[in-house]
N, C-alpha and C positions, 0 to 999 in steps of 0.2 A: 501494499499499500506505500503511496504515495505521503512524506509529511509535509501537512498542509502548510506547518508552521512554518516550511519553506518555503514555500510559495508566495505571488506577488497575494499583495492585499485582494481581496474582493467583495463584493458581499453577503451577506445568506442567499441561499438557492431556493431556496424553503419557504419564502417567507412574503410575504404582501406588502411591506412595510419595510424593508429594514433597517431606513435611514428616515432622523426628523428630527426637525430643528426643533430647539430652544428656544425660551422666549425669552425678549433683552433683560437682563438681571443685573439689579445692584445689587447685588449682597449671595450668600450661595444660595445654592436652588436645587435638592436634592430630583433626582430623576432616575426609573428603573429600566432597566435597557432591557430585559424583556419584556412583551406583553404574548400573553397568549393569545394563541392562533396568529395574531400579528409577526411576533419576532423572536423562531426561537430558535437555537442553535443548535443543529445534528452538532451530537456525539458531546461528551465529555469535557475532549482536550482542543485546545490550537484555537482560544477563539481570538479576535484580536477588532479590539473598537477605535473608530479614527474618528476623533474629532480636527472636524472642518471651524476654520473661519477666516470673512473677507479678514483685505483689512492688513492694514499689524497690532491691533488691538489685542495688547494680552489681558489674560485670565489664568487665575488655578482653578486646578483640574487634583481631585480624592476617586479612590477607587475606591467601594465597599458592601457594610449591609448598608438597608434601609434604613443608616442609627449614621450614618457619616454625613462629615459635614465641612467644605473645603473652607479653608480661613488664608490668608496669602502668609503666618507663619511655617505653615508645617503641610502643603499640597505643591504640585511640581504647576510649576510655571512655564504656561504655555502661550508661548506668541507665533502671530498671525503675519500674514498672509498664508496660504497651505496646509495638506493634513498633517496632524500627528495620531501616527499611527502605537493602540498600545495596547500587550500583550495581557488578558486578563484572567483570573480563574474564573473559576464555575463557583468557589464561593464568595464573589464580588460579586454580583445584582444589580448596583446601580452606581450611578456616578453621583459627586457633587461638581456643583462648578460657581468661583465668583467670581466676580468682579469690578472693582471700582463700577466702572463706566459701564453704560448701554454695550450690551453685545449677545449676539445672535451666535450658538453656536453644534453646527449640522453636525449631528454625531448617526452612526454608520455602525453597524455590525457587521461582520462577518471573518475570516480566514486569513490565515499570510503575514507577510509584514509591509 
């Protein structure tokens, strides 16, 4: 079997909506990665999340469970433009995003890097 974590990133193939946009945020916001019947990862491993924002806006991201909260002191700094791809474990079911300015982030679930 081909190792999907070595392949270029591609969105979920058996999902009706593998990608979604966050609303403009000025504080920490929490988003569920999976959604029953809409975005479900195939298999237990090789999970990737692509975060993309147009322009050069900076924001913070933190993956975890439903109680994760991103902040400027303990989260990954992501600077646009362009996509950033993160591998996540099956236990990381949510992403929290934080920004001090209005920013809309596109989140896409898939496999690869």
